[in-house]
A tleap script that builds the chain and sets N, CA, C and O, in Angstrom:
source leaprc.protein.ff14SB
mol = sequence {
  NMET THR ALA TYR GLU PHE LYS CYS LYS ASP
  ILE GLY MET LYS CYS GLY PHE GLU VAL LYS
  GLY ALA SER SER ARG ASP GLU VAL THR GLN
  LEU ALA ALA VAL HIE ALA LYS LEU THR HIE
  GLY MET GLN SER ILE PRO PRO ASP VAL ALA
  GLN LYS VAL SER SER SER ILE ARG CGLY
}
set mol.1.N position { 1.038 -1.150 0.080 }
set mol.1.CA position { 0.023 -0.016 -0.040 }
set mol.1.C position { 0.935 1.258 0.030 }
set mol.1.O position { 1.858 1.342 0.840 }
set mol.2.N position { 0.609 2.278 -0.899 }
set mol.2.CA position { 1.321 3.265 -1.002 }
set mol.2.C position { 0.614 4.569 -0.178 }
set mol.2.O position { -0.551 4.966 -0.206 }
set mol.3.N position { 1.960 5.146 0.674 }
set mol.3.CA position { 1.406 5.884 1.941 }
set mol.3.C position { 1.350 7.314 0.710 }
set mol.3.O position { 1.699 7.160 -0.461 }
set mol.4.N position { 0.923 8.450 1.190 }
set mol.4.CA position { 0.943 9.557 0.472 }
set mol.4.C position { 1.294 10.848 1.697 }
set mol.4.O position { 1.159 10.818 2.920 }
set mol.5.N position { 1.726 11.798 0.903 }
set mol.5.CA position { 2.242 13.030 2.161 }
set mol.5.C position { 1.872 14.105 1.359 }
set mol.5.O position { 1.689 14.091 0.142 }
set mol.6.N position { 1.746 15.334 2.380 }
set mol.6.CA position { 1.983 16.533 1.798 }
set mol.6.C position { 2.427 17.522 3.004 }
set mol.6.O position { 2.178 17.319 4.192 }
set mol.7.N position { 3.222 18.773 2.405 }
set mol.7.CA position { 3.344 19.614 3.193 }
set mol.7.C position { 2.946 21.003 2.693 }
set mol.7.O position { 2.956 21.316 1.502 }
set mol.8.N position { 2.593 21.813 3.702 }
set mol.8.CA position { 2.183 23.411 3.088 }
set mol.8.C position { 3.490 24.126 2.552 }
set mol.8.O position { 3.435 24.852 1.559 }
set mol.9.N position { 4.538 23.922 3.168 }
set mol.9.CA position { 5.689 24.569 2.432 }
set mol.9.C position { 5.995 23.763 1.102 }
set mol.9.O position { 7.073 23.981 0.550 }
set mol.10.N position { 5.423 23.168 0.745 }
set mol.10.CA position { 5.579 22.672 -0.929 }
set mol.10.C position { 5.081 23.456 -1.635 }
set mol.10.O position { 5.559 23.646 -2.753 }
set mol.11.N position { 3.551 24.408 -1.030 }
set mol.11.CA position { 3.008 25.054 -2.158 }
set mol.11.C position { 3.530 26.593 -1.509 }
set mol.11.O position { 2.738 27.526 -1.639 }
set mol.12.N position { 4.471 26.780 -1.016 }
set mol.12.CA position { 4.658 28.328 -0.605 }
set mol.12.C position { 4.327 29.070 0.436 }
set mol.12.O position { 4.421 30.295 0.510 }
set mol.13.N position { 3.818 28.106 1.495 }
set mol.13.CA position { 3.355 28.531 2.891 }
set mol.13.C position { 4.568 28.450 3.667 }
set mol.13.O position { 5.481 27.688 3.348 }
set mol.14.N position { 4.628 29.503 5.071 }
set mol.14.CA position { 5.597 29.027 5.455 }
set mol.14.C position { 4.945 28.492 6.840 }
set mol.14.O position { 4.771 29.184 7.843 }
set mol.15.N position { 4.648 27.238 6.704 }
set mol.15.CA position { 3.877 26.967 7.558 }
set mol.15.C position { 4.516 24.964 8.004 }
set mol.15.O position { 4.738 24.059 7.199 }
set mol.16.N position { 4.597 24.947 9.133 }
set mol.16.CA position { 5.548 23.324 9.536 }
set mol.16.C position { 4.026 22.268 9.017 }
set mol.16.O position { 4.329 21.089 9.201 }
set mol.17.N position { 3.138 22.344 8.675 }
set mol.17.CA position { 2.247 21.352 8.586 }
set mol.17.C position { 2.225 20.457 7.756 }
set mol.17.O position { 2.149 20.840 6.588 }
set mol.18.N position { 2.281 18.922 8.009 }
set mol.18.CA position { 2.839 17.959 7.161 }
set mol.18.C position { 1.601 16.607 7.335 }
set mol.18.O position { 1.115 16.427 8.452 }
set mol.19.N position { 1.250 15.889 6.381 }
set mol.19.CA position { 0.228 14.832 6.130 }
set mol.19.C position { 1.341 14.100 5.807 }
set mol.19.O position { 2.130 14.330 4.891 }
set mol.20.N position { 1.372 13.013 6.777 }
set mol.20.CA position { 2.390 11.728 6.366 }
set mol.20.C position { 1.734 10.273 6.714 }
set mol.20.O position { 1.390 10.005 7.865 }
set mol.21.N position { 1.574 9.260 5.519 }
set mol.21.CA position { 1.197 8.192 5.795 }
set mol.21.C position { -0.356 7.973 5.692 }
set mol.21.O position { -1.011 7.122 6.293 }
set mol.22.N position { -0.741 8.780 4.934 }
set mol.22.CA position { -2.357 8.981 4.533 }
set mol.22.C position { -2.421 7.587 3.476 }
set mol.22.O position { -1.455 7.255 2.788 }
set mol.23.N position { -3.381 7.048 3.483 }
set mol.23.CA position { -3.846 5.913 2.647 }
set mol.23.C position { -4.084 6.664 1.170 }
set mol.23.O position { -3.676 6.100 0.154 }
set mol.24.N position { -4.834 8.101 1.082 }
set mol.24.CA position { -4.673 8.081 -0.561 }
set mol.24.C position { -4.870 9.286 -0.501 }
set mol.24.O position { -4.945 9.955 0.530 }
set mol.25.N position { -4.985 9.719 -1.792 }
set mol.25.CA position { -5.025 10.994 -2.098 }
set mol.25.C position { -6.018 11.987 -1.764 }
set mol.25.O position { -5.917 13.196 -1.554 }
set mol.26.N position { -6.911 11.269 -1.763 }
set mol.26.CA position { -8.460 12.343 -1.120 }
set mol.26.C position { -8.383 12.194 0.148 }
set mol.26.O position { -9.164 12.967 0.702 }
set mol.27.N position { -7.685 11.427 1.017 }
set mol.27.CA position { -7.491 11.589 2.336 }
set mol.27.C position { -6.551 12.837 2.828 }
set mol.27.O position { -6.874 13.582 3.754 }
set mol.28.N position { -5.142 12.975 1.949 }
set mol.28.CA position { -4.787 14.196 2.047 }
set mol.28.C position { -5.334 15.131 1.625 }
set mol.28.O position { -5.130 16.038 2.432 }
set mol.29.N position { -6.062 15.554 0.641 }
set mol.29.CA position { -6.860 16.534 0.134 }
set mol.29.C position { -7.768 16.968 1.121 }
set mol.29.O position { -7.952 18.179 1.251 }
set mol.30.N position { -8.579 15.864 2.098 }
set mol.30.CA position { -9.435 16.523 2.950 }
set mol.30.C position { -8.763 16.879 4.247 }
set mol.30.O position { -9.402 17.640 4.973 }
set mol.31.N position { -7.643 16.486 4.650 }
set mol.31.CA position { -6.735 16.494 5.813 }
set mol.31.C position { -6.403 18.183 5.530 }
set mol.31.O position { -6.621 19.053 6.374 }
set mol.32.N position { -5.809 18.448 4.109 }
set mol.32.CA position { -5.305 19.546 3.967 }
set mol.32.C position { -6.352 20.880 4.077 }
set mol.32.O position { -6.245 21.953 4.670 }
set mol.33.N position { -7.376 20.319 3.251 }
set mol.33.CA position { -8.710 21.464 3.668 }
set mol.33.C position { -9.015 21.883 4.897 }
set mol.33.O position { -9.291 23.064 5.103 }
set mol.34.N position { -9.000 20.822 6.016 }
set mol.34.CA position { -9.666 21.088 7.236 }
set mol.34.C position { -8.087 22.227 7.798 }
set mol.34.O position { -8.015 23.359 8.277 }
set mol.35.N position { -7.239 21.374 7.486 }
set mol.35.CA position { -5.784 22.497 7.864 }
set mol.35.C position { -6.215 23.907 7.694 }
set mol.35.O position { -6.401 24.693 8.623 }
set mol.36.N position { -6.386 24.215 6.177 }
set mol.36.CA position { -6.420 25.424 5.882 }
set mol.36.C position { -7.507 25.914 6.233 }
set mol.36.O position { -7.459 27.142 6.174 }
set mol.37.N position { -8.574 25.485 6.608 }
set mol.37.CA position { -9.809 26.457 7.168 }
set mol.37.C position { -9.562 26.709 8.515 }
set mol.37.O position { -9.744 27.840 8.965 }
set mol.38.N position { -9.099 25.627 9.338 }
set mol.38.CA position { -8.587 26.089 10.733 }
set mol.38.C position { -7.383 27.057 11.144 }
set mol.38.O position { -7.450 28.135 11.734 }
set mol.39.N position { -6.254 26.365 10.663 }
set mol.39.CA position { -4.889 27.413 10.683 }
set mol.39.C position { -4.816 28.258 9.693 }
set mol.39.O position { -4.036 29.183 9.920 }
set mol.40.N position { -5.467 28.293 8.430 }
set mol.40.CA position { -5.327 29.907 7.777 }
set mol.40.C position { -6.476 30.714 7.309 }
set mol.40.O position { -6.417 31.725 6.609 }
set mol.41.N position { -7.425 30.191 7.741 }
set mol.41.CA position { -8.944 31.000 7.724 }
set mol.41.C position { -9.253 30.807 6.448 }
set mol.41.O position { -9.891 31.718 5.920 }
set mol.42.N position { -8.961 29.805 5.746 }
set mol.42.CA position { -9.462 29.682 4.495 }
set mol.42.C position { -10.919 29.182 4.120 }
set mol.42.O position { -10.869 28.038 3.669 }
set mol.43.N position { -12.016 29.627 4.165 }
set mol.43.CA position { -13.523 29.213 4.194 }
set mol.43.C position { -13.843 27.956 3.268 }
set mol.43.O position { -14.563 26.979 3.476 }
set mol.44.N position { -12.856 28.412 1.889 }
set mol.44.CA position { -12.979 27.649 0.798 }
set mol.44.C position { -11.486 27.513 0.149 }
set mol.44.O position { -10.537 28.266 0.369 }
set mol.45.N position { -11.510 26.449 -0.644 }
set mol.45.CA position { -10.184 26.525 -1.386 }
set mol.45.C position { -10.167 27.058 -2.806 }
set mol.45.O position { -10.912 26.517 -3.623 }
set mol.46.N position { -9.518 27.901 -3.120 }
set mol.46.CA position { -9.418 28.839 -4.402 }
set mol.46.C position { -8.621 27.516 -5.009 }
set mol.46.O position { -7.750 26.788 -4.531 }
set mol.47.N position { -9.485 27.544 -6.590 }
set mol.47.CA position { -8.933 26.371 -7.690 }
set mol.47.C position { -7.768 26.531 -7.761 }
set mol.47.O position { -7.286 25.408 -7.908 }
set mol.48.N position { -6.822 27.428 -7.742 }
set mol.48.CA position { -5.305 27.481 -7.695 }
set mol.48.C position { -4.492 26.863 -6.880 }
set mol.48.O position { -3.482 26.267 -7.254 }
set mol.49.N position { -5.047 27.005 -5.181 }
set mol.49.CA position { -4.605 26.451 -4.107 }
set mol.49.C position { -4.632 24.907 -4.468 }
set mol.49.O position { -3.670 24.151 -4.600 }
set mol.50.N position { -5.856 24.663 -4.581 }
set mol.50.CA position { -6.180 23.475 -4.699 }
set mol.50.C position { -5.310 22.591 -6.059 }
set mol.50.O position { -4.967 21.418 -5.907 }
set mol.51.N position { -5.162 23.009 -6.766 }
set mol.51.CA position { -4.254 22.766 -7.947 }
set mol.51.C position { -2.839 22.131 -7.615 }
set mol.51.O position { -2.356 21.062 -7.990 }
set mol.52.N position { -2.090 23.573 -6.420 }
set mol.52.CA position { -0.894 23.315 -6.191 }
set mol.52.C position { -1.159 22.465 -4.893 }
set mol.52.O position { -0.120 22.342 -4.245 }
set mol.53.N position { -2.082 21.936 -4.410 }
set mol.53.CA position { -1.973 21.007 -3.255 }
set mol.53.C position { -1.840 19.708 -3.749 }
set mol.53.O position { -1.078 18.895 -3.225 }
set mol.54.N position { -2.634 19.424 -4.869 }
set mol.54.CA position { -2.831 18.375 -5.947 }
set mol.54.C position { -1.703 17.736 -6.268 }
set mol.54.O position { -1.579 16.532 -6.044 }
set mol.55.N position { -0.660 18.536 -6.883 }
set mol.55.CA position { 0.403 18.745 -7.632 }
set mol.55.C position { 1.620 18.297 -6.817 }
set mol.55.O position { 2.535 17.647 -7.323 }
set mol.56.N position { 1.586 18.703 -5.431 }
set mol.56.CA position { 2.514 18.491 -4.109 }
set mol.56.C position { 2.282 17.416 -3.539 }
set mol.56.O position { 3.163 17.105 -2.738 }
set mol.57.N position { 1.237 16.538 -3.647 }
set mol.57.CA position { 0.960 15.524 -3.010 }
set mol.57.C position { 2.010 14.262 -3.495 }
set mol.57.O position { 1.993 13.738 -4.609 }
set mol.58.N position { 2.746 13.981 -2.593 }
set mol.58.CA position { 3.606 12.647 -3.077 }
set mol.58.C position { 2.773 11.337 -2.354 }
set mol.58.O position { 1.924 11.140 -1.484 }
set mol.59.N position { 3.588 10.610 -3.296 }
set mol.59.CA position { 3.104 9.227 -3.122 }
set mol.59.C position { 2.911 8.102 -3.967 }
set mol.59.O position { 2.474 7.048 -3.504 }
savepdb mol mol.pdb
quit
């Protein structure tokens, strides 16, 4: 099983948030969206940011 990961800093944020060991790209995306809302005050994720997140997920 492939583990997926994402780091906020990979999309240019000055933030130490990381997702490691997620079981799917969808799980990473959901966790990143919750983090963006709670930490960065983003009520919705703009399409350009969503694309950056998607492109930065490793796994």
